[in-house]
Steps between C-alpha positions, in 0.01 A plus 500: 500500500608504136347774288233365269512795262661834426252785522478868434215745493451793270196709579206263499688212337683221675745300289603156620758264356455152639842352573411139574428225246191372683186684602331225699362393836842495665562870434148642483475614865839671478405666169177638650686621809756688292221652286325618817818664626542718191135575427340840538158635410631730227579204272266450204713294260732201534750370245644160580806377310484120499785398269667303781187298583512145361210358703176630650232310690162597642662663804720706273197605300333591829800717585458692175127536560572632851675797337193574291278480810707768673374762256164667559233310306522538121782755516829311496683351208754218514732433206692173484812528285739246353300185571664175397272277290429253781406780741289681240319171429391479866381863499304444180359164610353676804375779270691756703620670183157668521595653835872557460657676206770280345804650326796333333 
């Protein structure tokens, strides 16, 4: 299985750098599996570097939302960094910029 992302944790923060150009239905199950393998209950913040992502579909969006759902209700924060314009357009079209924090 090819690694979907590089990850490290620092206290309550997990930092992910997605390595693949597509976050879509073909990789979503693998992405969620790898997230589950690194997750622990002490995490309260996620930073996801997405500069390599050229394409995202509804399954990819679902993968990002699955990270948010791992936090206790109303406690976790997910920051999406380095979104390419076409990926940011999908996030904004779905109004997820209200849920995720977007950073350049």
